[in-house]
C-alpha positions as CSV (number, residue, x, y, z in Angstrom):
1,M,1.8,-2.5,-9.2
2,K,4.1,-0.2,-11.2
3,E,2.9,-1.7,-14.5
4,L,-0.8,-1.5,-13.4
5,L,-0.4,2.2,-12.5
6,L,1.4,3.0,-15.7
7,T,-1.3,1.3,-17.8
8,L,-4.1,3.0,-16.0
9,A,-2.5,6.4,-16.3
10,Q,-1.7,6.0,-20.0
11,A,-5.3,5.2,-20.7
12,L,-6.5,8.3,-19.0
13,V,-4.3,11.0,-20.5
14,D,-3.8,12.8,-23.8
15,Y,0.0,12.4,-23.8
16,P,0.7,8.8,-22.7
17,E,4.3,8.9,-23.8
18,Q,5.0,11.5,-21.0
19,V,3.7,9.2,-18.2
20,S,6.3,7.8,-15.9
21,V,6.2,5.9,-12.7
22,N,9.0,5.8,-10.2
23,Q,8.9,3.0,-7.6
24,I,10.5,3.4,-4.2
25,E,10.5,0.2,-2.1
26,G,10.7,-0.1,1.6
27,E,10.4,-3.1,3.9
28,K,6.6,-3.2,4.1
29,S,5.5,-0.4,1.8
30,I,6.0,0.9,-1.7
31,I,5.8,4.5,-2.9
32,L,4.8,5.0,-6.5
33,E,5.4,8.4,-7.9
34,L,3.2,9.1,-10.9
35,K,4.4,11.9,-13.2
36,V,2.3,13.2,-16.1
37,A,2.4,16.1,-18.5
38,P,1.1,19.4,-16.9
39,E,-1.8,19.4,-19.3
40,D,-2.9,16.0,-18.1
41,M,-3.0,16.8,-14.3
42,G,-6.7,17.5,-14.4
43,K,-7.5,14.2,-16.1
44,I,-5.5,12.2,-13.6
45,I,-7.0,14.0,-10.6
46,G,-10.5,14.3,-11.9
47,K,-13.4,16.3,-10.4
48,Q,-12.9,16.6,-6.6
49,G,-10.1,13.9,-6.9
50,R,-12.5,11.1,-7.8
51,I,-10.2,9.6,-10.5
52,A,-7.1,9.8,-8.4
53,R,-9.0,8.1,-5.5
54,A,-10.2,5.4,-7.8
55,V,-6.7,4.8,-9.2
56,R,-5.3,4.6,-5.7
57,T,-8.0,2.1,-4.6
58,L,-7.2,-0.2,-7.6
59,V,-3.5,-0.1,-6.9
60,K,-4.0,-0.7,-3.1
61,A,-6.2,-3.7,-3.9
62,A,-3.6,-5.2,-6.1
63,A,-0.9,-4.6,-3.4
64,A,-3.0,-6.2,-0.7
65,H,-2.5,-9.6,-2.4
66,Q,1.2,-9.2,-1.9
67,G,0.9,-8.1,1.7
68,K,2.4,-4.7,1.0
69,R,1.2,-1.1,1.6
70,V,1.2,1.2,-1.4
71,V,1.2,5.0,-1.5
72,V,0.5,6.6,-4.9
73,E,1.8,10.2,-5.2
74,I,0.9,12.3,-8.2
75,I,3.8,14.7,-8.9
76,Q,4.5,17.3,-11.5
């Protein structure tokens, strides 16, 4: 899931080299912290959060196959 989120985010932003994903694993859940350049925050979030919601949906669907729960946090 970390690689999926990294690939999606790098495709959406102007500065793909500044995209990083930190993975924190728990027993049943995984927290993915997505960090992008400040200039790219709007591109990751999208109008009314539509892109962020779509990215979260894709990552959650991939995690469902592994029986895990994923939380995607966008941080600065």
